[in-house]
C-alpha positions as CSV (number, residue, x, y, z in Angstrom):
1,M,0.0,0.0,0.0
2,P,1.5,3.4,-0.9
3,T,2.3,5.9,1.8
4,V,-0.3,8.6,2.3
5,M,1.2,11.8,3.5
6,L,-0.9,14.1,5.6
7,S,1.8,16.7,5.6
8,E,5.5,16.9,4.9
9,H,6.6,14.8,7.9
10,F,3.4,12.9,9.0
11,T,1.7,9.9,7.4
12,L,-1.8,8.7,7.6
13,Q,-0.4,5.3,8.8
14,E,1.3,6.9,11.9
15,F,-1.9,8.7,12.8
16,T,-4.0,5.5,12.5
17,A,-1.6,2.8,13.8
18,S,-2.7,1.0,16.9
19,Q,-1.4,-2.1,18.6
20,T,-4.9,-2.6,20.2
21,A,-6.6,-2.4,16.9
22,A,-4.2,-4.8,15.3
23,R,-4.4,-7.3,18.2
24,E,-8.2,-7.1,18.5
25,G,-9.0,-6.9,14.8
26,I,-10.6,-3.4,15.1
27,P,-10.8,-1.4,11.9
28,N,-9.4,2.1,12.3
29,Q,-9.9,4.0,9.1
30,P,-11.1,7.6,9.1
31,N,-14.0,8.8,6.9
32,A,-13.6,11.7,4.6
33,H,-14.3,14.4,7.2
34,E,-12.0,12.8,9.8
35,L,-9.3,12.6,7.1
36,E,-9.6,16.3,6.5
37,N,-9.3,16.8,10.3
38,L,-6.2,14.7,10.4
39,K,-4.7,16.9,7.7
40,K,-5.4,19.9,9.9
41,T,-3.9,18.1,12.9
42,A,-0.8,17.2,10.9
43,A,-0.4,20.8,9.8
44,V,-0.5,21.9,13.5
45,M,2.0,19.1,14.3
46,E,4.3,20.5,11.6
47,K,4.3,23.8,13.4
48,V,4.9,22.0,16.7
49,R,7.9,20.2,15.1
50,T,9.3,23.6,14.1
51,I,8.8,25.0,17.6
52,L,10.6,22.0,19.0
53,G,13.7,22.6,16.9
54,S,12.6,20.5,13.9
55,K,13.2,17.3,15.9
56,P,11.3,14.2,14.8
57,I,8.0,13.7,16.6
58,M,6.8,10.2,17.5
59,I,3.0,9.9,17.3
60,S,1.7,7.2,19.8
61,S,-2.0,7.8,19.2
62,G,-3.8,9.8,16.6
63,Y,-7.1,8.9,15.1
64,R,-9.2,6.4,17.0
65,G,-12.5,5.2,15.7
66,P,-15.3,4.7,18.2
67,Q,-14.7,1.0,18.6
68,L,-11.0,1.5,19.2
69,N,-11.5,4.4,21.5
70,A,-13.8,2.3,23.6
71,A,-11.3,-0.6,23.6
72,V,-8.5,1.7,25.0
73,G,-10.8,3.4,27.5
74,G,-10.8,6.8,25.8
75,A,-13.3,9.5,26.7
76,T,-16.5,9.3,24.6
77,N,-16.0,12.8,23.3
78,S,-12.3,12.5,22.7
79,A,-10.8,14.7,20.0
80,H,-9.0,11.5,18.8
81,C,-12.4,10.2,17.5
82,F,-12.7,13.2,15.2
83,G,-9.1,13.1,13.9
84,L,-8.3,16.2,16.0
85,A,-5.7,14.9,18.4
86,A,-2.3,13.5,18.7
87,D,-0.5,11.9,21.6
88,F,3.3,12.3,21.0
89,T,6.8,12.5,22.3
90,C,9.8,14.3,20.9
91,P,12.9,12.5,22.3
92,G,15.3,14.8,20.5
93,F,13.9,17.9,22.1
94,G,13.5,16.6,25.7
95,D,11.1,15.3,28.2
96,D,7.3,15.7,27.9
97,H,7.1,18.3,30.6
98,D,9.6,20.5,28.8
99,I,7.6,20.0,25.6
100,C,4.4,21.3,27.3
101,L,6.2,24.3,28.8
102,K,7.7,25.1,25.3
103,L,4.3,24.8,23.6
104,E,2.2,26.6,26.2
105,P,3.0,30.2,24.9
106,H,2.0,29.1,21.4
107,M,-1.4,27.7,22.2
108,K,-3.4,30.5,20.7
109,E,-1.4,30.8,17.5
110,L,-1.7,27.0,17.0
111,G,-5.4,26.9,17.9
112,I,-4.8,24.2,20.6
113,D,-7.9,23.3,22.5
114,Q,-6.1,21.1,25.0
115,L,-2.5,20.5,25.8
116,I,-2.1,17.7,28.3
117,W,0.9,16.3,30.0
118,E,-0.2,12.7,30.6
119,Y,1.3,10.3,33.1
120,D,4.8,11.7,32.7
121,Q,5.0,9.7,29.4
122,W,3.5,11.7,26.5
123,V,1.9,15.0,25.4
124,H,-1.7,15.1,24.2
125,L,-2.5,17.9,21.8
126,G,-6.2,18.3,21.0
127,L,-7.9,20.6,18.5
128,T,-11.6,21.4,18.1
129,E,-14.0,22.3,15.4
130,G,-15.4,24.9,17.7
131,T,-13.8,27.6,19.8
132,P,-10.6,26.5,21.5
133,R,-10.5,26.5,25.3
134,Y,-6.7,26.8,25.5
135,Q,-6.5,24.4,28.4
136,C,-3.3,23.3,29.9
137,L,-3.7,20.1,32.1
138,T,-1.7,17.5,33.8
139,I,-3.2,14.0,34.2
140,N,-1.5,11.4,36.3
141,N,-2.4,8.8,39.0
142,S,-3.3,11.6,41.4
143,G,-6.0,12.9,39.1
144,T,-6.3,15.9,36.7
145,R,-5.2,19.4,37.5
146,T,-4.7,22.7,35.6
147,G,-1.2,23.6,34.5
148,F,2.0,21.7,34.2
149,A,3.3,21.8,37.8
């Protein structure tokens, strides 16, 4: 199957890959509207890549269809289900906390709805089709709190 590029550095495959989907035989293909949203998300991730010094970004979760989202315990209204989110790391830049601190001042210019530092392991960047909330959150075993402290 040919590689489908969403943007210069991001492929459709990396935004739809899922070990859970593969293991459980769950299809995870976006429809036309979700594909357009994935292109929008990839465009924002290109800007994120530039802000992080043009270091490669590793997407761990992008699009999740409803069945896959349920299988991984995702929120029912997750931006992932609409092609408007990416969970990622950028090892060449630094740790995930530093990524959040670097991106926080750029939230409005990037149109980020939610920027979440999750479990000290990855960054969640969520967009919206509505008005962005510009939320900065930390989620870990202690719960959810505002900011990246």
